[in-house]
C-alpha positions in Angstrom: 136.4 102.1 135.5 135.8 98.7 137.0 137.2 98.4 140.5 138.2 94.8 139.8 140.0 95.8 136.7 141.9 98.4 138.6 142.8 95.9 141.4 144.1 93.4 138.9 146.1 95.9 137.0 148.7 96.7 139.6 150.2 95.7 143.0 147.7 96.5 145.8 150.2 96.1 148.7 152.6 98.6 147.1 149.7 101.0 146.6 148.8 100.7 150.3 152.5 101.2 151.2 152.7 104.3 149.1 149.5 105.7 150.8 150.9 104.9 154.3 154.3 106.4 153.5 152.8 109.6 152.1 150.2 109.9 154.9 152.5 109.7 157.9 155.3 111.7 156.1 152.8 114.4 155.3 151.6 114.5 158.9 155.2 115.1 160.0 155.8 117.7 157.3 152.9 120.0 158.4 153.4 119.3 162.1 155.0 122.7 162.7 152.0 124.5 161.1 149.6 122.5 163.2 151.5 123.6 166.3 152.2 127.1 164.9 149.9 128.9 167.3 151.6 127.2 170.3 155.1 127.9 169.0 154.2 131.5 168.2 152.7 132.1 171.6 155.6 130.4 173.4 158.3 132.3 171.5 156.3 135.6 171.1 156.5 135.7 167.3 155.1 138.4 165.0 152.7 137.7 162.2 155.6 137.7 159.6 157.7 135.4 161.8 154.8 132.9 162.1 154.2 133.0 158.4 157.9 132.3 157.7 157.9 129.5 160.3 155.1 127.7 158.5 156.6 128.4 155.1 160.0 126.9 155.8 159.0 123.1 155.8 157.6 123.3 152.2 160.8 125.0 151.1 162.9 122.3 152.7 160.7 119.7 151.0 161.5 121.3 147.6 165.2 120.8 148.0 164.9 117.3 149.3 162.5 116.2 146.5 165.0 117.1 143.8 167.6 114.9 145.4 165.4 112.0 146.3 163.5 112.0 142.9 166.8 111.4 141.2 167.8 108.8 143.9 164.5 107.0 143.4 165.3 106.6 139.7 168.8 105.5 140.4 168.6 103.0 143.4 164.8 102.3 143.5 161.8 103.8 145.2 161.6 101.2 148.0 165.1 101.8 149.3 164.7 105.5 149.0 161.4 105.4 151.0 163.0 103.4 153.8 165.9 105.9 154.0 163.7 109.0 154.0 161.3 107.8 156.6 164.2 106.9 158.9 165.8 110.3 158.5 162.5 111.9 159.4 163.2 111.0 163.0 166.0 113.5 163.1 163.9 116.7 163.2 161.3 115.1 165.4 164.0 114.3 168.0 165.3 117.9 167.7 161.9 119.3 168.2 161.3 117.1 171.2 164.6 117.7 173.0 165.4 121.2 171.7 163.7 123.9 169.6 163.9 126.6 172.3 164.6 129.5 170.0 163.2 130.8 166.8 166.4 130.0 164.8 166.2 126.4 166.1 162.5 126.2 165.0 163.5 127.4 161.5 166.2 124.7 161.4 163.7 122.0 162.5 161.3 123.2 159.8 164.0 122.9 157.1 164.8 119.3 158.2 161.1 118.5 158.2 161.4 118.9 154.4 162.8 115.3 154.4 159.3 114.2 155.2 157.9 116.4 152.5 160.2 114.6 150.0 157.8 111.5 150.3 156.4 112.7 147.0 159.4 111.3 145.3 158.7 107.9 146.8 155.0 107.4 147.1 153.9 108.7 143.7 156.5 106.8 141.5 155.8 103.6 143.6 152.1 103.9 142.7 152.6 105.1 139.2 155.0 102.4 138.0 152.7 99.5 139.1 149.7 100.7 137.0 149.1 101.2 133.3 148.2 104.5 131.7 144.4 104.1 131.9 144.6 103.7 135.7 147.2 106.4 136.4 144.8 109.0 137.6 143.1 106.8 140.2 146.3 105.1 141.4 148.1 108.4 141.9 145.0 109.9 143.4 144.8 107.1 146.0 148.5 107.4 146.8 148.2 111.2 146.8 145.3 111.0 149.3 148.1 110.6 151.8 148.1 114.3 152.1 145.3 113.5 154.6 148.2 113.6 157.0 147.4 117.2 157.3 144.0 116.2 158.8 145.8 114.0 161.4 148.2 116.7 162.3 145.6 119.5 162.6 143.3 117.3 164.7 145.7 115.5 166.9 148.6 117.9 167.4 146.8 120.8 169.2 144.9 118.3 171.5 148.1 116.5 172.4 149.9 119.8 172.9 147.4 120.8 175.6 148.6 117.9 177.7 152.3 117.3 176.8 153.3 120.7 175.2 154.4 121.2 171.7 157.8 119.7 172.3 156.2 116.5 173.5 154.1 116.3 170.4 157.3 116.0 168.3 158.5 113.2 170.5 155.1 111.3 170.2 155.2 111.7 166.4 158.1 109.4 166.2 155.8 106.4 167.2 153.6 106.5 164.0 156.7 107.2 161.9 158.4 104.0 163.2 155.3 101.9 162.6 154.9 103.3 159.1 158.5 102.4 158.4 157.8 98.8 159.3 154.6 98.7 157.2 156.4 100.1 154.2 159.3 97.6 154.6 156.7 94.7 154.6 154.3 95.9 151.9 156.3 97.8 149.3 157.7 95.9 146.4 160.1 97.5 144.0 158.2 98.2 140.7 159.7 97.4 137.3 161.8 100.1 135.9 160.4 101.6 132.6 162.5 100.8 129.6 162.6 104.4 128.6 164.3 105.3 131.8 167.4 103.4 131.0 170.3 105.5 129.7 168.5 108.7 130.5 170.2 111.5 132.5 169.3 111.5 136.2 169.7 115.3 136.5 166.2 116.6 137.2 167.1 120.1 136.1 167.6 118.8 132.6 163.9 118.3 132.5 163.4 122.1 132.7 164.6 122.3 129.1 161.3 120.9 128.2 158.5 123.5 128.0 155.9 121.0 129.1 157.9 120.2 132.3 158.0 123.9 133.1 154.3 124.3 132.7 153.5 121.3 134.8 155.8 122.6 137.5 154.0 126.0 137.4 150.6 124.5 137.7 151.6 122.3 140.6 153.2 125.3 142.3 149.7 126.8 142.4 147.6 123.7 143.2 149.8 122.0 145.7 151.2 125.3 147.0 147.7 126.4 147.6 146.8 123.2 149.5 149.8 122.7 151.7 150.4 126.4 152.2 146.8 126.9 153.5 146.9 123.6 155.5 149.9 124.8 157.4 148.7 128.4 157.9 145.0 127.9 158.7 145.5 127.1 162.4 147.3 130.4 162.8 144.7 132.2 160.6 141.7 131.1 162.6 143.4 132.1 165.9 144.5 135.5 164.6 141.4 136.3 162.5 138.6 135.1 164.8 140.3 134.7 168.2 139.5 131.0 168.4 141.2 128.7 170.9 144.1 126.7 169.4 142.2 123.4 169.6 139.1 124.8 167.9 141.3 126.5 165.2 142.9 123.1 164.6 139.5 121.5 164.2 138.4 124.0 161.5 141.8 123.7 159.8 141.4 119.9 159.7 137.9 120.1 158.3 139.2 122.3 155.4 142.2 120.1 154.8 140.0 117.0 154.6 138.3 118.4 151.5 141.6 118.7 149.7 142.8 115.3 150.8 139.8 113.3 150.0 138.9 115.0 146.7 142.4 114.4 145.3 141.5 110.9 144.1 138.3 112.3 142.6 140.4 114.8 140.6 142.6 112.0 139.3 139.6 109.8 138.5 137.8 112.6 136.7 141.0 113.4 134.8 141.1 109.8 133.5 137.6 110.3 132.3 137.4 113.9 131.1 141.1 114.9 130.6 143.6 116.3 133.1 143.7 119.9 131.7 139.9 120.3 131.6 139.6 119.2 135.3 142.6 121.3 136.3 141.4 124.5 134.6 137.9 124.1 136.2 139.4 123.4 139.7 141.7 126.5 139.5 138.9 128.7 138.4 136.6 127.6 141.3 139.5 128.1 143.8 140.2 131.6 142.5 136.6 132.7 143.0 136.4 131.2 146.5 139.6 132.8 147.6 138.4 136.1 146.3 135.4 135.7 148.5 137.6 135.0 151.5 139.4 138.3 150.8 136.2 140.1 151.7 136.7 138.8 155.2 133.2 137.3 155.8 132.2 135.8 159.2 133.4 132.5 160.5 130.7 130.1 159.0 131.1 131.6 155.5 134.9 131.6 155.8 135.0 128.0 156.7 132.6 127.1 153.8 134.7 129.0 151.3 138.0 127.5 152.6 136.5 124.1 152.5 135.6 124.6 148.8 138.9 126.1 147.9 140.9 123.4 149.6 138.8 120.8 147.8 139.4 122.5 144.5 143.2 122.5 145.1 143.1 118.8 146.0 141.3 118.0 142.7 143.8 120.1 140.9 146.7 118.1 142.5 145.2 114.9 141.3 144.8 116.4 137.8 148.4 117.5 137.5 149.7 114.1 138.5 147.4 112.4 136.0 149.3 114.4 133.4 152.8 113.9 134.6 153.2 110.1 133.9 151.5 110.5 130.5 154.0 113.0 129.4 157.1 111.7 131.2 156.6 107.9 131.7 160.3 107.1 131.7 161.4 109.7 134.2 158.6 109.6 136.8 161.0 109.7 139.7 162.9 112.7 138.6 159.8 114.5 137.3 157.9 113.8 140.5 160.8 115.3 142.4 160.9 118.3 140.1 157.1 119.0 140.1 156.9 118.2 143.8 159.7 120.7 144.4 157.7 123.4 142.6 154.7 122.6 144.8 156.9 123.0 147.8 158.0 126.5 146.6 154.3 127.4 146.3 153.8 126.1 149.8 156.5 128.4 151.0 155.3 131.5 149.1 151.6 131.4 150.2 152.0 131.4 154.0 155.0 133.8 153.7 152.9 136.2 151.7 149.8 135.9 154.0 151.9 136.5 157.1 154.0 139.3 155.6 150.9 141.2 154.1 149.0 140.7 157.4 152.0 142.2 159.3 152.3 145.2 156.9 148.6 145.9 156.3 147.0 144.7 159.5 144.5 142.7 157.5 144.2 139.4 155.6 142.4 141.0 152.7 145.5 141.8 150.6 147.0 138.4 151.0 144.0 136.4 149.9 143.3 138.9 147.0 146.9 138.3 145.7 146.6 134.5 146.0 143.2 134.6 144.3 144.7 136.6 141.4 147.6 134.1 141.0 145.2 131.2 140.9 143.0 132.8 138.4 145.9 133.5 136.1 146.9 129.9 136.4 143.5 128.7 135.3 143.7 131.0 132.2 147.1 129.5 131.4 145.8 125.9 131.7 143.1 126.7 129.2 145.7 128.1 126.8 148.0 125.1 127.2 145.1 122.7 126.7 144.8 123.9 123.1 148.5 123.3 122.5 148.7 119.9 124.1 145.6 118.7 122.3 147.6 118.8 119.1 151.2 118.2 120.3 150.7 115.3 122.7 150.0 111.9 121.2 148.1 110.9 124.4 144.4 111.3 124.2 143.9 110.2 127.8 146.1 113.0 129.1 144.1 116.0 127.8 
């Protein structure tokens, strides 16, 4: 794929705006996980409570994405993006000035889901500006905004050492405000697809389509694996190896970087080889690596295995969103919200399971073994669906 051809095919400022919106929103969305070790220590939380705390923001994101995906189809992605990023300041202010109890922290986590709803803005904005042959790369670039996890994991613990975890929430309002200005200047409302006109805006109506249900299931695993681990790893490294909070954040950032920066590669390879082929391979690799982590190896091997698993999840995310616009080009906003919501549910289930099983068994073995089994089953299902889609989809690029 020629870079010049890609650049000429769409609207570069809007693609940059989508990336910025997604990146800063993602940073805010996982902020509670990056600060989880500090919050847990301050409020004296159990393993199960810490797992639930990290799991709540993805769950809040699921609910918000369903609403905002439909709103993006109705009033436009640019307006929706400006509103969501403005509302993100609400939980940041609460975390800065309040958040003194566990129940308040859970409330802050739910409202952080507003930032997680950036999927319903960034991905449709990128998708609608580019033709089908460039969808994988365009969505991969916009989706690389999940590198916000890297920013949060690196910066939040270091800042918390100086200003406390409450102060980090206040400081986060600065990049959010700057990103809002950049989005307002760069983003241009894309043309609405003709097939979207006259179509119901109810995202749940999409669940009547079997393909929509499968795509949601696959993203629940790939994105749930990525964001769930990204949020939980700072706690995992502290509890498993006794690392300092700053060092744990550094290792978590390293692992998250793999998923963030390999997402565009997953989209690009899907354009070349087919989304289902890349997705099945990525899930298979992730399952094997997670099974290795369940054996509880030493720190160097654990970091290596997590780096690979996060990278595989990132490539899988790029593959799923190469498939979505091929199958549902006229309802990208609603479908992005629906698939993103499923991913958020996965992001809730993974840290909740790891924390709960760690609390009940005293070890991380059972949690990672269960996650590995779920990912392996998903890889098998992708292979089965590939055979069906190869004959039922009239879209050679998609499979």
